[in-house]
N, C-alpha and C positions, 0 to 999 in steps of 0.2 A: 232246084234248090237242094234237093236231097243229096246230090253229088257234092255240092260245096259243103254241106253239113258233114258228110262222110269224110271229106278231105280235112276239114277242121278237126274232127275227132281223131283221125289218123295222125295228124300233125301233133295234137295234144298228147296222144299216146307216145309218139316218138320223143317229144320233149321230156315226158316223164321218165322214159327209159334212159335218155341221155343224162338227166338229173340224177337218177338212181346210180348209173354207171360212174358219174363223177363222185358221188358219195362213197361208193365202194372203193374207188381208186384212192380217195383221200384217206379212208379208214385203213386200207392196206399200207399205204405209205407211212402213215402215223405209227401203225403197229410195227412195221419193219424198223423204223427209226428207234422206237422204244426198245425193241428187242436187241438191236445192235448196241445201244447205249448200255443196257443191262449186262450184256455179254462182256463188253469192254471193261465195265466197272468190276465185275467179278474177276476177270482175268488179271487186272492190275492190282486189285486189293486182296486177292486170295492169299498171297504170302503174309500179309499183315495179320490175317485171321487164322493162319495155319496153326494147327495144334502145337502147343509147346511141348517139345520132347527133350527139353534141356535137363541137364542134371547128371548126377553121377550115381551109377548103380554097380552092383557086384554080381558077377555070375561065377560059375565054378572055375573058369579058366582065366578070367581077366576082370579088371575094373573097367566098366563101360562108362565113357564120358561122352555125353551128347551135347554138342556145342552148335548153336545157331549163329550164323553171321548174316548181317544185312548192312546196308549203307551206313546205318548208325552204330555199327560195331558188333562185337561179340556179346552174347547174353551172359557168359560166364567170365568173370574177371580173375578168378583164382581157382586152381585145381590142386588138390593135395593127394599125393600118392606115396607109396613106400619104395625104398630101394629094392630092386629085384622083383617088384610087382609088375606083371604084364598089364599094359594099359591099351585099351582099344578106344580110339577117338572116332566118333561118328560126326563128321562136319556136314551141316546142312546149310546150303545157301538159300536164303529167303528172297533173293533178288532174281528178277527175270533178265533175259538176254537183252532187253531194251535199255538197260542202264549204260550210259555212255562211259562211265568210269569203271572199267574192268569188265564190262559186258555181262555183269551178273555173277561172275566167278568170285569165289573167296578161297582164301588159303589159311591153313593152320601150320605154321612152320616154327621149329625150334632148332636153331643152327647147331648148338652144342650136342644135341641128341640125334642129329641128322634126320629130323622129321620134316617132311615137306608134303603136305596133303592139300590137294586142290579139289573143291567141289564145283561142279558146273552149275549154271543157273537153275534154280528151283529143283535141286537134286541133293543127294547125300553121297558122300564118299568116306571111306574108312581107312584107317591105318592103325597098326599095332606096333608097339615098341615096349622095351623094358629098360627103365633107367638103372644104371649100375652104380651111380654115385649120388650122394645127397647134394642138395643145393637148390637154389631158386633160379629158374630158367624163364626167359621171356618167350612167350609164343605170340605170333603176330600174323597179320595179313599184309602182304606187300604188293598185292595186285591192284588195289583201288583205295579210295577213301583216304588218301594221304599216307598210306602205308605205315611203316614203323613209327613215323612221327605223330600219327594220330593216336591219342591215348585210348580211344574207344576200340581201336583195331589191334590192341595187344592186351595181354594178361600175364599172369604168373603161374607157372607150374612149380609147385613146391614139392620137392622129393625129400621125404624124411627118412633118416637112417634107421 
């Protein structure tokens, strides 16, 4: 009888180990899925919560214009500068490469001033130019989002004399 009792005890220990291993496996799978979901959410939403670096500032050599572009448009709709003033545009694309319309790239172009700046997905690119005549010029992104025809993907550069 003692050998059958020993077998039952060994079998009970084995069943407990198997149960514990199943619990560990479930916990590991659940934790892995949660981690993957969190990483995906952070990856895709990070541009939305990126620090706002938009605006216009002045340094010793140029007027600095920080423009952010996303699928919903430019964050600046109007920029004012003076004739002869050096302007440095820092264009930041807030979209990632998974956007089907334009692949996350954005453009800041002004035909009359021969400005054509393209920012790659989730990055910044800069261009410097000096307007030599007063006027109002349209800047636009023609890579995605409806291009020039989309009112959120263009703005006005006003050059004052």
